[in-house]
Backbone as CSV, one residue per row, in Angstrom:
resi,resn,N_x,N_y,N_z,CA_x,CA_y,CA_z,C_x,C_y,C_z
1,UNK,-282.331,-147.188,88.839,-282.793,-148.542,89.083,-282.300,-149.451,87.951
2,UNK,-281.728,-150.578,88.324,-281.180,-151.505,87.341,-282.283,-152.416,86.784
3,UNK,-282.284,-152.566,85.469,-283.187,-153.513,84.821,-282.598,-154.921,84.867
4,UNK,-281.263,-154.989,84.833,-280.536,-156.258,84.853,-279.481,-156.164,85.948
5,UNK,-279.388,-157.187,86.780,-278.352,-157.203,87.808,-277.452,-158.414,87.601
6,UNK,-276.201,-158.231,87.996,-275.208,-159.284,87.860,-274.165,-159.090,88.955
7,UNK,-273.327,-160.099,89.134,-272.243,-159.999,90.116,-271.103,-160.902,89.672
8,UNK,-269.936,-160.598,90.221,-268.761,-161.387,89.882,-267.616,-161.070,90.813
9,UNK,-266.451,-161.545,90.424,-265.290,-161.387,91.277,-264.078,-160.871,90.536
10,UNK,-263.397,-159.920,91.179,-262.054,-159.546,90.751,-261.161,-160.524,91.502
11,UNK,-260.706,-161.541,90.795,-259.983,-162.649,91.411,-258.491,-162.464,91.206
12,UNK,-257.734,-162.739,92.266,-256.294,-162.555,92.189,-255.568,-163.723,92.830
13,UNK,-254.308,-163.829,92.474,-253.384,-164.683,93.213,-252.038,-163.979,93.191
14,UNK,-251.235,-164.277,94.180,-249.926,-163.646,94.288,-248.872,-164.525,93.630
15,UNK,-248.018,-163.889,92.848,-246.843,-164.546,92.278,-245.638,-163.741,92.716
16,UNK,-244.832,-164.329,93.582,-243.666,-163.631,94.150,-244.083,-162.307,94.797
17,UNK,-245.224,-162.323,95.492,-245.709,-161.146,96.205,-246.423,-160.131,95.339
18,UNK,-246.546,-160.393,94.043,-247.186,-159.461,93.110,-248.545,-160.035,92.712
19,UNK,-249.618,-159.244,92.867,-250.929,-159.756,92.473,-251.092,-159.837,90.962
20,UNK,-251.696,-160.946,90.536,-252.112,-161.109,89.145,-253.600,-161.370,89.182
21,UNK,-254.316,-160.810,88.207,-255.774,-160.836,88.192,-256.288,-161.748,87.084
22,UNK,-257.263,-162.567,87.433,-257.836,-163.504,86.472,-258.782,-162.782,85.524
23,UNK,-258.502,-162.922,84.235,-259.426,-162.433,83.216,-259.709,-163.581,82.256
24,UNK,-260.921,-163.586,81.737,-261.392,-164.631,80.843,-261.805,-164.002,79.513
25,UNK,-261.497,-164.695,78.417,-261.890,-164.189,77.091,-263.243,-164.790,76.722
26,UNK,-264.206,-163.915,76.459,-265.558,-164.335,76.117,-265.582,-165.057,74.771
27,UNK,-266.263,-166.202,74.734,-266.428,-166.908,73.459,-267.487,-166.207,72.594
28,UNK,-268.281,-165.353,73.214,-269.343,-164.638,72.484,-268.802,-163.435,71.715
29,UNK,-268.049,-162.549,72.407,-267.581,-161.328,71.749,-266.070,-161.148,71.754
30,UNK,-265.338,-162.073,72.373,-263.880,-162.033,72.319,-263.202,-161.091,73.280
31,UNK,-263.974,-160.347,74.070,-263.375,-159.407,75.018,-262.975,-160.122,76.304
32,UNK,-261.983,-159.555,76.985,-261.494,-160.071,78.257,-262.242,-159.415,79.409
33,UNK,-262.439,-160.167,80.480,-263.053,-159.603,81.681,-263.037,-160.606,82.814
34,UNK,-263.338,-160.149,84.011,-263.393,-161.050,85.157,-264.642,-161.918,85.118
35,UNK,-264.665,-163.006,85.887,-265.870,-163.833,85.938,-267.048,-163.058,86.526
36,UNK,-268.175,-163.130,85.846,-269.384,-162.447,86.315,-270.575,-163.010,85.564
37,UNK,-271.768,-162.742,86.082,-272.957,-163.175,85.376,-274.225,-162.683,86.032
38,UNK,-275.322,-162.932,85.369,-276.633,-162.448,85.810,-277.090,-163.100,87.106
39,UNK,-277.813,-162.313,87.879,-278.406,-162.779,89.128,-279.615,-163.650,88.828
40,UNK,-279.675,-164.811,89.479,-280.871,-165.650,89.402,-281.866,-165.157,90.444
41,UNK,-283.138,-165.395,90.191,-284.190,-164.937,91.103,-283.936,-165.448,92.520
42,UNK,-284.002,-164.525,93.480,-283.847,-164.866,94.886,-282.408,-164.899,95.382
43,UNK,-281.434,-164.726,94.479,-280.030,-164.753,94.885,-279.582,-163.402,95.432
44,UNK,-278.692,-163.433,96.405,-278.024,-162.218,96.858,-276.862,-161.925,95.902
45,UNK,-276.296,-160.741,96.042,-275.128,-160.382,95.217,-273.996,-161.381,95.430
46,UNK,-273.726,-161.696,96.676,-272.625,-162.606,96.997,-272.898,-164.018,96.489
47,UNK,-274.133,-164.476,96.607,-274.486,-165.800,96.081,-274.295,-165.846,94.571
48,UNK,-274.679,-164.774,93.888,-274.490,-164.706,92.439,-273.011,-164.774,92.099
49,UNK,-272.203,-163.968,92.798,-270.762,-163.949,92.532,-270.158,-165.333,92.750
50,UNK,-270.514,-165.996,93.850,-269.959,-167.321,94.137,-270.379,-168.340,93.070
51,UNK,-271.640,-168.306,92.661,-272.120,-169.237,91.640,-271.416,-168.991,90.315
52,UNK,-271.339,-167.730,89.916,-270.713,-167.406,88.635,-269.226,-167.761,88.631
53,UNK,-268.544,-167.503,89.734,-267.128,-167.879,89.825,-266.992,-169.392,89.656
54,UNK,-267.848,-170.153,90.315,-267.793,-171.608,90.173,-268.073,-172.029,88.735
55,UNK,-269.150,-171.496,88.149,-269.530,-171.887,86.790,-268.448,-171.543,85.762
56,UNK,-267.757,-170.417,85.960,-266.824,-169.936,84.950,-265.368,-170.323,85.197
57,UNK,-265.047,-170.779,86.427,-263.651,-171.116,86.741,-263.485,-172.510,87.337
58,UNK,-264.569,-173.083,87.852,-264.485,-174.365,88.537,-264.119,-174.254,90.007
59,UNK,-263.884,-173.044,90.499,-263.513,-172.856,91.906,-264.751,-172.923,92.794
60,UNK,-264.770,-173.886,93.687,-265.877,-174.001,94.650,-265.684,-173.062,95.829
61,UNK,-264.445,-172.838,96.204,-264.168,-171.982,97.363,-263.091,-170.968,97.014
62,UNK,-263.444,-169.726,97.123,-262.486,-168.635,96.970,-262.589,-167.786,98.223
63,UNK,-261.517,-167.119,98.563,-261.514,-166.289,99.764,-261.925,-164.866,99.399
64,UNK,-263.124,-164.469,99.822,-263.602,-163.111,99.561,-262.971,-162.168,100.581
65,UNK,-262.483,-161.034,100.101,-261.810,-160.053,100.951,-262.856,-159.068,101.469
66,UNK,-263.069,-159.033,102.796,-264.094,-158.137,103.351,-263.800,-156.669,103.038
67,UNK,-264.871,-155.927,102.785,-264.756,-154.478,102.618,-264.666,-153.993,101.189
68,UNK,-264.508,-154.900,100.225,-264.444,-154.461,98.837,-265.721,-154.854,98.119
69,UNK,-266.413,-153.849,97.616,-267.623,-154.024,96.811,-267.699,-152.814,95.893
70,UNK,-267.588,-153.054,94.617,-267.657,-151.975,93.632,-268.757,-152.281,92.630
71,UNK,-269.438,-151.238,92.189,-270.568,-151.400,91.268,-270.240,-150.727,89.940
72,UNK,-270.476,-151.465,88.884,-270.311,-150.967,87.525,-271.694,-150.875,86.902
73,UNK,-272.039,-149.720,86.362,-273.339,-149.558,85.715,-273.127,-149.125,84.266
74,UNK,-273.939,-149.679,83.403,-273.864,-149.316,81.993,-275.169,-149.702,81.301
75,UNK,-275.310,-149.279,80.056,-276.516,-149.550,79.271,-276.254,-150.727,78.337
76,UNK,-277.286,-151.542,78.159,-277.220,-152.650,77.203,-278.475,-152.624,76.343
77,UNK,-278.340,-153.114,75.135,-279.493,-153.244,74.243,-279.929,-154.698,74.266
78,UNK,-281.183,-154.912,74.651,-281.713,-156.269,74.728,-283.169,-156.247,74.285
79,UNK,-283.497,-157.111,73.357,-284.864,-157.201,72.838,-285.390,-155.846,72.378
80,UNK,-284.551,-155.147,71.642,-284.880,-153.836,71.073,-285.199,-152.787,72.131
81,UNK,-284.660,-152.975,73.355,-284.817,-151.989,74.424,-283.448,-151.613,74.955
82,UNK,-283.341,-150.384,75.437,-282.116,-149.900,76.091,-282.329,-150.092,77.587
83,UNK,-281.535,-150.969,78.212,-281.718,-151.305,79.622,-280.511,-150.901,80.454
84,UNK,-280.761,-150.646,81.742,-279.689,-150.334,82.684,-279.212,-151.624,83.332
85,UNK,-277.904,-151.846,83.276,-277.315,-153.044,83.881,-276.391,-152.618,85.011
86,UNK,-276.469,-153.361,86.109,-275.618,-153.100,87.271,-274.879,-154.387,87.623
87,UNK,-273.556,-154.297,87.686,-272.726,-155.451,88.042,-271.963,-155.113,89.314
88,UNK,-272.109,-155.962,90.325,-271.393,-155.798,91.582,-270.178,-156.722,91.551
89,UNK,-269.010,-156.152,91.848,-267.785,-156.938,91.895,-267.259,-157.005,93.319
90,UNK,-266.858,-158.214,93.705,-266.186,-158.452,94.970,-264.741,-158.818,94.664
91,UNK,-263.874,-158.650,95.639,-262.466,-159.011,95.505,-262.260,-160.360,96.178
92,UNK,-261.635,-161.286,95.496,-261.392,-162.577,96.130,-260.097,-163.211,95.644
93,UNK,-259.502,-163.936,96.578,-258.266,-164.644,96.295,-258.586,-166.013,95.706
94,UNK,-257.907,-166.347,94.641,-258.099,-167.645,93.996,-257.474,-168.740,94.853
95,UNK,-258.092,-169.912,94.908,-257.522,-170.999,95.693,-256.320,-171.665,95.012
96,UNK,-256.216,-171.516,93.680,-255.102,-172.101,92.929,-255.116,-171.491,91.527
97,UNK,-254.171,-171.929,90.702,-254.191,-171.476,89.308,-254.742,-172.567,88.385
98,UNK,-255.414,-173.546,88.978,-256.023,-174.647,88.231,-257.441,-174.246,87.813
99,UNK,-257.528,-173.512,86.724,-258.791,-172.918,86.270,-259.455,-173.836,85.248
100,UNK,-260.735,-174.104,85.459,-261.522,-174.902,84.518,-262.552,-173.970,83.885
101,UNK,-262.188,-173.390,82.737,-263.094,-172.418,82.128,-264.307,-173.114,81.520
102,UNK,-265.412,-172.389,81.491,-266.658,-172.903,80.922,-266.673,-172.674,79.416
103,UNK,-267.729,-173.149,78.780,-267.906,-172.934,77.343,-268.134,-171.462,77.009
104,UNK,-268.431,-170.651,78.035,-268.649,-169.218,77.808,-267.347,-168.493,77.474
105,UNK,-266.206,-169.170,77.715,-264.903,-168.523,77.520,-263.971,-169.416,76.724
106,UNK,-263.026,-168.774,76.040,-262.054,-169.517,75.243,-260.687,-169.570,75.892
107,UNK,-260.385,-168.614,76.779,-259.068,-168.546,77.416,-259.188,-167.941,78.804
108,UNK,-258.203,-168.286,79.634,-258.039,-167.652,80.940,-256.609,-167.122,81.003
109,UNK,-256.438,-165.982,81.672,-255.104,-165.388,81.791,-254.969,-164.725,83.149
110,UNK,-253.823,-164.936,83.804,-253.502,-164.210,85.032,-252.702,-162.983,84.624
111,UNK,-253.334,-161.816,84.730,-252.779,-160.576,84.182,-252.197,-159.676,85.257
112,UNK,-251.063,-159.085,84.940,-250.519,-158.021,85.777,-251.374,-156.770,85.558
113,UNK,-251.190,-155.768,86.391,-251.932,-154.521,86.186,-251.572,-153.892,84.839
114,UNK,-250.331,-154.004,84.421,-249.938,-153.447,83.116,-250.696,-154.153,81.997
115,UNK,-250.877,-155.482,82.112,-251.629,-156.218,81.100,-253.118,-155.874,81.156
116,UNK,-253.642,-155.669,82.366,-255.053,-155.270,82.516,-255.320,-154.007,81.703
117,UNK,-254.405,-153.040,81.801,-254.571,-151.763,81.090,-254.644,-151.960,79.580
118,UNK,-253.984,-152.992,79.070,-253.960,-153.249,77.633,-255.097,-154.180,77.204
119,UNK,-255.343,-155.221,77.997,-256.239,-156.294,77.560,-257.724,-156.017,77.780
120,UNK,-258.070,-155.220,78.798,-259.486,-154.897,79.016,-259.894,-153.771,78.077
121,UNK,-261.061,-153.903,77.483,-261.517,-152.936,76.478,-262.208,-151.716,77.076
122,UNK,-262.812,-151.865,78.246,-263.652,-150.805,78.794,-262.978,-150.100,79.962
123,UNK,-262.909,-148.765,79.862,-262.238,-147.965,80.891,-262.874,-148.119,82.264
124,UNK,-264.216,-148.228,82.314,-264.876,-148.348,83.613,-264.534,-149.679,84.290
125,UNK,-264.347,-150.726,83.510,-263.941,-152.015,84.066,-262.476,-151.963,84.520
126,UNK,-261.632,-151.306,83.734,-260.230,-151.111,84.150,-260.181,-150.400,85.493
127,UNK,-261.037,-149.397,85.673,-261.066,-148.624,86.921,-261.461,-149.501,88.104
128,UNK,-262.383,-150.424,87.906,-262.774,-151.350,88.983,-261.563,-152.191,89.397
129,UNK,-260.815,-152.699,88.418,-259.637,-153.514,88.740,-258.567,-152.648,89.413
130,UNK,-258.401,-151.405,88.970,-257.457,-150.491,89.642,-257.846,-150.304,91.109
131,UNK,-259.148,-150.121,91.364,-259.621,-149.965,92.748,-259.368,-151.230,93.560
132,UNK,-259.586,-152.390,92.948,-259.324,-153.657,93.631,-257.839,-153.776,93.968
133,UNK,-256.991,-153.403,93.028,-255.544,-153.466,93.237,-255.115,-152.532,94.366
134,UNK,-255.649,-151.314,94.370,-255.324,-150.357,95.435,-255.818,-150.864,96.786
135,UNK,-257.022,-151.416,96.817,-257.583,-151.960,98.058,-256.721,-153.116,98.559
136,UNK,-256.329,-153.974,97.659,-255.504,-155.124,98.016,-254.177,-154.673,98.613
137,UNK,-253.516,-153.710,97.971,-252.247,-153.208,98.484,-252.405,-152.510,99.835
138,UNK,-253.484,-151.748,99.990,-253.680,-150.977,101.222,-254.152,-151.821,102.398
139,UNK,-254.910,-152.883,102.135,-255.579,-153.598,103.220,-255.119,-155.044,103.428
140,UNK,-254.532,-155.642,102.433,-254.139,-157.048,102.561,-252.622,-157.201,102.486
141,UNK,-252.036,-156.676,101.437,-250.598,-156.875,101.233,-249.752,-156.121,102.247
142,UNK,-250.190,-154.932,102.657,-249.408,-154.176,103.646,-249.401,-154.919,104.987
143,UNK,-250.507,-155.607,105.309,-250.578,-156.377,106.547,-249.692,-157.616,106.469
144,UNK,-249.514,-158.154,105.271,-248.669,-159.347,105.100,-247.199,-159.010,105.301
145,UNK,-246.847,-157.750,105.037,-245.446,-157.327,105.176,-245.046,-157.094,106.634
146,UNK,-246.032,-156.918,107.503,-245.721,-156.562,108.890,-245.403,-157.768,109.724
């Protein structure tokens, strides 16, 4: 059971048919990651993801890809307690590369998978992006080629 829930998006856009993934550098700890954030009371996972994407990128409308939902679970220390955190990630296509980052971040970068492997600090988060990339190639990009 999760003590803290959050949601976000593995956001991509195609450049010459190659997906690049949006990662943001946290102004708090300097690490790179996709847009995500805590669930507000009464919000669904998807509502949280849409709100957080808007707050952190300025995108009001992104195209969510049906069938992709991955959960990342880990422990966090908060108020001198060890809590279980669960983050649900959806896959979505960015409407443009015109990103308006919030004060929560210092930079935005559209990363190739090779850059994801270097720039993300946590292996479990890298694995989520790998799964998103595989899903995208198997279910979206292969259909575009036909």
